[in-house]
Legacy VTK file of the C-alpha trace (Angstrom):
# vtk DataFile Version 3.0
C-alpha trace
ASCII
DATASET POLYDATA
POINTS 319 float
9.880 153.125 -119.940
7.011 150.712 -120.595
7.507 146.938 -120.722
7.501 146.612 -124.522
10.065 149.394 -124.872
12.223 147.710 -122.227
11.931 144.379 -124.051
13.020 145.992 -127.319
15.978 147.545 -125.540
17.011 144.089 -124.311
16.613 142.657 -127.822
18.782 145.440 -129.253
21.459 144.627 -126.699
21.345 140.952 -127.671
21.435 141.736 -131.393
18.133 140.044 -132.207
14.816 141.328 -133.478
11.141 140.989 -132.701
9.379 138.427 -134.868
5.834 137.911 -136.069
5.460 134.545 -134.358
2.506 134.427 -131.967
3.306 134.757 -128.279
2.026 131.898 -126.095
0.259 134.730 -124.302
1.345 138.361 -124.168
1.473 138.626 -120.384
1.785 136.051 -117.627
-1.290 135.065 -115.648
-0.010 136.847 -112.568
1.105 139.967 -114.478
4.768 139.580 -113.579
6.246 139.126 -117.061
5.661 139.620 -120.777
6.570 137.241 -123.610
8.087 138.589 -126.822
8.788 136.272 -129.794
12.021 137.171 -131.549
14.416 135.929 -134.228
18.188 135.806 -134.564
20.235 136.765 -137.601
20.623 133.062 -138.387
16.835 132.660 -138.591
16.443 130.811 -135.273
13.291 131.593 -133.346
13.478 132.599 -129.687
11.191 133.850 -126.945
12.189 136.687 -124.641
10.588 136.616 -121.210
10.864 140.021 -119.554
10.013 140.260 -115.871
7.857 143.281 -115.020
7.110 143.310 -111.294
3.935 145.240 -110.390
3.772 147.627 -107.476
4.618 145.882 -104.197
1.510 144.954 -102.257
-0.942 146.062 -104.926
-2.015 142.559 -105.866
-0.117 140.207 -103.605
-0.275 139.390 -99.904
2.388 140.988 -97.692
4.658 137.921 -97.531
5.211 137.819 -101.305
8.532 139.150 -102.584
7.834 140.164 -106.157
11.473 139.823 -107.237
11.383 136.147 -106.236
9.240 135.314 -109.279
12.185 136.129 -111.550
14.686 134.452 -109.211
12.703 131.213 -109.216
12.394 131.183 -113.006
16.093 131.789 -113.591
17.162 129.349 -110.867
14.921 126.605 -112.219
16.185 126.951 -115.780
19.752 126.959 -114.403
18.917 123.740 -112.581
17.536 122.174 -115.776
20.657 123.252 -117.682
22.846 121.328 -115.243
20.556 118.299 -114.760
18.543 117.893 -117.969
20.140 120.044 -120.642
18.390 118.187 -123.484
15.054 118.350 -121.645
14.540 114.591 -121.813
13.274 114.296 -118.220
11.035 117.365 -118.259
9.824 118.897 -121.500
10.530 122.612 -121.134
12.065 125.219 -123.460
15.850 125.180 -123.664
17.750 128.134 -122.260
19.518 130.347 -124.785
20.689 133.186 -122.540
19.766 134.727 -119.205
20.299 137.877 -117.209
22.706 137.205 -114.335
21.788 140.269 -112.295
19.962 139.891 -108.985
17.071 140.053 -109.373
17.226 139.104 -113.061
15.157 141.073 -115.547
14.943 138.670 -118.501
15.572 135.202 -119.910
15.863 134.160 -123.564
14.380 130.741 -124.377
13.915 128.592 -127.449
10.628 129.267 -129.196
8.186 126.364 -129.156
6.144 126.378 -132.364
2.597 125.586 -131.231
0.420 122.912 -132.737
-2.569 124.414 -134.567
-5.983 124.017 -133.012
-7.402 124.388 -129.513
-5.833 122.828 -126.431
-8.865 120.575 -126.058
-7.753 118.803 -129.236
-4.006 118.833 -128.618
-3.604 118.261 -124.885
-4.779 114.883 -123.603
-5.314 113.618 -120.071
-2.302 111.339 -120.669
-0.202 114.467 -121.268
-1.471 116.034 -118.045
-0.640 113.033 -115.875
2.723 112.528 -117.576
3.781 116.138 -116.912
2.675 115.948 -113.277
4.600 112.682 -112.814
7.705 114.251 -114.353
7.411 117.245 -112.025
7.150 114.923 -109.024
10.249 113.008 -110.142
12.542 116.044 -110.058
15.416 115.504 -107.582
14.289 117.438 -104.499
17.729 117.506 -102.906
19.216 119.268 -105.924
16.365 121.756 -106.032
16.677 122.627 -102.348
20.448 122.875 -102.492
20.738 125.592 -105.130
21.805 129.094 -104.196
19.407 132.002 -104.508
16.454 129.704 -105.225
13.493 130.912 -103.112
11.328 127.821 -103.581
7.660 128.557 -102.993
5.846 126.708 -100.227
2.598 124.969 -101.137
2.400 122.612 -98.143
-0.660 122.571 -95.893
0.892 124.667 -93.124
1.940 127.361 -95.591
-1.495 127.412 -97.247
-3.176 127.770 -93.862
-0.856 130.579 -92.798
-1.335 132.479 -96.043
-5.112 132.347 -95.722
-5.671 132.653 -91.976
-2.811 134.972 -91.050
-2.238 137.086 -94.148
-5.624 137.359 -95.897
-7.775 138.162 -92.864
-8.319 141.884 -93.444
-9.591 141.826 -97.056
-11.349 138.468 -96.701
-13.312 138.805 -93.469
-15.779 141.362 -94.814
-16.201 139.395 -98.052
-16.854 135.930 -96.603
-18.474 136.944 -93.307
-17.879 135.862 -89.719
-19.493 132.416 -89.945
-17.752 131.369 -93.153
-14.418 132.696 -91.882
-14.766 130.501 -88.817
-15.414 127.569 -91.152
-12.224 128.334 -93.060
-10.158 128.362 -89.866
-11.752 125.159 -88.632
-11.230 123.494 -92.004
-7.490 124.198 -92.042
-7.080 123.028 -88.444
-8.535 119.673 -89.472
-6.622 119.601 -92.782
-3.319 120.048 -90.968
-4.054 116.974 -88.863
-4.559 114.927 -92.012
-1.761 116.341 -94.150
1.131 117.857 -92.188
3.220 114.663 -91.939
3.086 113.786 -95.633
6.174 113.834 -97.814
6.337 116.892 -100.056
6.981 116.809 -103.810
8.131 119.379 -106.391
5.177 121.557 -107.408
4.888 123.753 -110.489
2.621 126.169 -108.639
0.629 127.416 -111.633
-0.147 124.181 -113.469
-2.821 125.180 -115.988
-3.464 124.667 -119.692
-2.153 128.194 -120.297
1.264 127.021 -119.084
1.381 123.881 -121.224
2.448 124.341 -124.847
1.850 121.506 -127.300
4.295 121.745 -130.219
3.732 120.696 -133.800
4.803 117.094 -133.251
2.385 116.755 -130.323
4.877 116.952 -127.456
3.610 119.022 -124.496
6.040 121.515 -122.932
5.691 122.950 -119.453
6.481 126.676 -119.087
6.336 129.520 -116.545
8.206 128.328 -113.453
7.865 131.564 -111.452
5.894 129.779 -108.718
7.786 126.507 -108.518
8.163 125.063 -105.049
7.273 122.134 -102.848
3.868 120.969 -101.720
1.331 118.180 -101.617
1.054 115.601 -104.438
-2.473 116.901 -105.163
-1.589 120.545 -105.597
-0.792 120.724 -109.318
-3.578 118.338 -110.263
-6.159 120.357 -108.314
-4.880 123.615 -109.797
-5.306 122.203 -113.298
-8.652 120.570 -112.529
-10.248 123.749 -111.168
-8.833 126.052 -113.856
-9.723 123.728 -116.713
-12.340 124.990 -119.132
-13.145 121.477 -120.395
-16.532 119.800 -120.095
-17.834 118.475 -116.793
-17.637 114.948 -118.165
-13.954 115.325 -119.106
-13.105 116.775 -115.703
-15.040 114.026 -113.928
-13.105 111.364 -115.849
-9.840 113.152 -115.003
-10.723 113.132 -111.303
-11.705 109.439 -111.361
-8.390 108.590 -113.018
-6.495 110.649 -110.440
-8.099 108.672 -107.595
-7.524 105.309 -109.287
-5.627 102.988 -106.944
-6.093 105.230 -103.901
-8.085 103.567 -101.134
-8.889 104.042 -97.458
-6.851 106.680 -95.645
-4.780 107.371 -98.779
-7.948 108.365 -100.643
-9.134 110.486 -97.713
-5.808 112.335 -97.515
-5.836 112.884 -101.254
-9.277 114.480 -101.046
-8.229 116.617 -98.091
-5.223 117.784 -100.108
-7.441 118.721 -103.044
-9.870 120.593 -100.829
-7.062 122.452 -99.043
-5.703 123.664 -102.377
-9.187 124.667 -103.576
-9.970 126.602 -100.381
-6.683 128.480 -100.735
-7.371 129.228 -104.404
-10.894 130.485 -103.691
-9.642 132.709 -100.858
-6.820 134.066 -102.988
-9.244 134.917 -105.790
-11.658 136.576 -103.368
-8.832 138.599 -101.838
-7.623 139.715 -105.261
-11.143 140.680 -106.325
-11.646 142.675 -103.140
-8.297 144.504 -103.370
-8.553 145.319 -107.087
-12.290 145.623 -107.768
-13.937 146.070 -104.374
-17.679 145.450 -104.399
-17.652 145.373 -108.214
-15.795 142.055 -108.348
-17.827 140.147 -110.946
-16.316 136.795 -109.950
-17.125 137.046 -106.257
-20.250 134.894 -106.463
-18.541 132.027 -108.337
-15.495 132.110 -106.053
-17.694 132.051 -102.959
-19.419 129.016 -104.464
-16.033 127.326 -104.969
-15.080 128.115 -101.374
-18.318 126.718 -99.978
-18.057 123.544 -102.084
-14.439 122.911 -101.059
-15.258 123.503 -97.376
-18.180 121.095 -97.573
-16.411 118.392 -99.584
-18.115 115.194 -100.683
-20.809 115.657 -103.367
-20.642 119.450 -103.146
-17.048 119.402 -104.403
-16.184 116.003 -105.870
-17.984 114.786 -109.002
-20.218 111.738 -108.683
LINES 1 320
319 0 1 2 3 4 5 6 7 8 9 10 11 12 13 14 15 16 17 18 19 20 21 22 23 24 25 26 27 28 29 30 31 32 33 34 35 36 37 38 39 40 41 42 43 44 45 46 47 48 49 50 51 52 53 54 55 56 57 58 59 60 61 62 63 64 65 66 67 68 69 70 71 72 73 74 75 76 77 78 79 80 81 82 83 84 85 86 87 88 89 90 91 92 93 94 95 96 97 98 99 100 101 102 103 104 105 106 107 108 109 110 111 112 113 114 115 116 117 118 119 120 121 122 123 124 125 126 127 128 129 130 131 132 133 134 135 136 137 138 139 140 141 142 143 144 145 146 147 148 149 150 151 152 153 154 155 156 157 158 159 160 161 162 163 164 165 166 167 168 169 170 171 172 173 174 175 176 177 178 179 180 181 182 183 184 185 186 187 188 189 190 191 192 193 194 195 196 197 198 199 200 201 202 203 204 205 206 207 208 209 210 211 212 213 214 215 216 217 218 219 220 221 222 223 224 225 226 227 228 229 230 231 232 233 234 235 236 237 238 239 240 241 242 243 244 245 246 247 248 249 250 251 252 253 254 255 256 257 258 259 260 261 262 263 264 265 266 267 268 269 270 271 272 273 274 275 276 277 278 279 280 281 282 283 284 285 286 287 288 289 290 291 292 293 294 295 296 297 298 299 300 301 302 303 304 305 306 307 308 309 310 311 312 313 314 315 316 317 318
């Protein structure tokens, strides 16, 4: 049974129907779920998120447990339902219903009616910093203490281990011996700068695609399949690199992010950004190698990102 047929089967079981509302996007960025707008008999709009794990090991490194994407999503919404049921602390869709199997196969959420127009007009830098601050303010002790909540690890040691230990085989031939040695050396130095820092809650896939701005202008954060703990720079760097905005807008965003950070605090912040960027470049290169081989059309740009992040300074940070 394909994913759409499975989603319709779930909707039939819940007694609701598919609607003509636009989906935020039909499939998640990491191909682990689909989003199906739907409507109840009372006219209320909902969004069904159906988890569709791909073949184990086809896209992901060996340490990834595909079923944990769904577990994290369900566990995080369960946490919000007990801590912030009205979503005043963190703007996210309200939970309507969820699958209680392990691993879960779906969750039904309120439908956020999007504001018309492109994200560049609706999502401001104020929104971005506000959402990151709200993520960082989540109560860590309550997140860590929940059952069956496999929080992802985005700390420097975990990033280093994922790259150096688990991506060696597909990456070595792509980046070459000299650049691979630079990657290992970079993470050795990054650990010395970053390993003792306090970790914060991290969304894990903080991009414009996972921020929905509703009609009244309020931004909602969605897709918590990669939520975990990591450095304070992780989500910002993820957004900054993935952003399709102008160079001037991104430069201003970076300058604002560094505002008030001086001396060793500034240096650690930049090391944290570079560590995230090196991991992201390596992950993209690995994916391109595994899926597309030598025909990976993004290899050149991702190698450029890797080289810039390894070099730092003017090669990576805007003037």
